[in-house]
C-alpha positions in Angstrom: -158.6 -68.6 -162.3 -156.9 -70.1 -165.3 -157.7 -73.7 -166.1 -155.1 -76.3 -167.1 -156.5 -76.3 -170.7 -156.4 -72.6 -171.0 -152.8 -72.5 -169.6 -151.6 -75.1 -172.2 -153.5 -73.2 -175.0 -151.8 -69.9 -174.1 -148.4 -71.8 -173.9 -149.0 -73.4 -177.3 -149.9 -70.0 -178.8 -146.9 -68.3 -177.2 -144.5 -70.9 -178.6 -146.0 -70.6 -182.0 -145.6 -66.8 -181.9 -142.0 -67.3 -180.9 -141.5 -69.5 -183.9 -143.2 -67.1 -186.3 -141.2 -64.1 -185.1 -137.8 -65.9 -185.2 -138.2 -67.5 -188.6 -137.0 -64.5 -190.7 -133.8 -64.0 -188.6 -133.0 -67.8 -188.5 -133.6 -68.2 -192.2 -131.2 -65.3 -193.1 -128.6 -66.7 -190.6 -128.8 -70.1 -192.3 -128.7 -68.8 -195.8 -125.8 -66.4 -195.1 -123.9 -69.1 -193.3 -124.3 -71.5 -196.2 -123.2 -68.8 -198.8 -120.2 -67.8 -196.7 -119.3 -71.5 -196.1 -119.5 -72.2 -199.8 -117.4 -69.2 -200.6 -114.8 -70.3 -198.0 -114.8 -73.9 -199.5 -114.3 -72.6 -203.0 -111.6 -70.1 -202.2 -109.8 -72.0 -199.4 -110.0 -68.9 -197.2 -110.5 -70.1 -193.6 -110.8 -66.8 -191.8 -113.1 -66.9 -188.7 -114.3 -63.3 -188.9 -115.4 -64.0 -192.5 -118.2 -66.2 -191.1 -119.2 -63.9 -188.2 -119.3 -60.4 -189.7 -121.6 -61.1 -192.8 -123.9 -63.2 -190.7 -124.2 -60.6 -188.0 -124.8 -57.8 -190.6 -127.5 -59.9 -192.4 -129.2 -60.6 -189.0 -129.2 -56.9 -188.0 -130.6 -55.9 -191.4 -133.4 -58.5 -191.3 -134.2 -57.7 -187.7 -134.5 -54.0 -188.6 -136.7 -54.8 -191.6 -139.0 -57.2 -189.7 -139.2 -55.3 -186.4 -142.6 -53.9 -187.3 -144.0 -57.4 -188.1 -142.6 -58.8 -184.8 -143.9 -55.9 -182.7 -147.4 -56.1 -184.3 -147.5 -59.9 -183.8 -146.5 -59.7 -180.1 -148.8 -56.7 -179.4 -151.8 -58.4 -181.0 -151.1 -61.6 -179.1 -150.8 -59.7 -175.8 -154.0 -57.7 -176.4 -156.1 -60.6 -177.6 -154.9 -63.3 -175.3 -152.8 -62.3 -172.3 -154.6 -59.0 -171.4 -158.0 -60.8 -171.7 -156.8 -63.4 -169.2 -155.4 -60.8 -166.9 -158.6 -58.9 -166.9 -160.6 -62.1 -166.2 -162.4 -62.7 -169.5 -162.4 -66.0 -171.2 
C-alpha cells in the first residue's frame, strides 16, 4: 500500500518531469512569439496567421528534435518509480 508521503513524493516527481519535458517547447514558443511580435510591431503588419504559422512550425521542429529526450525521461521515471511501486517495492 502506498503511504501518503510516497504518494506526494511521486506526485512531486511527476510534476517536475512534466516541467522538464515541456520547457524546450514552451521556450521556443515564447521566443518565436516575441520575434514575430517584434517583427509585426516594426513593420505594422497585423496578420493573424503570421503569429500562428511560425510558432506552430517552431514547436513541431523542437518537438521532433527533443522527442528522444522526452521519451527517455518518461521511460526512466516510469521504470524507476512507477513500475517499482506497482510491483510492490519501496
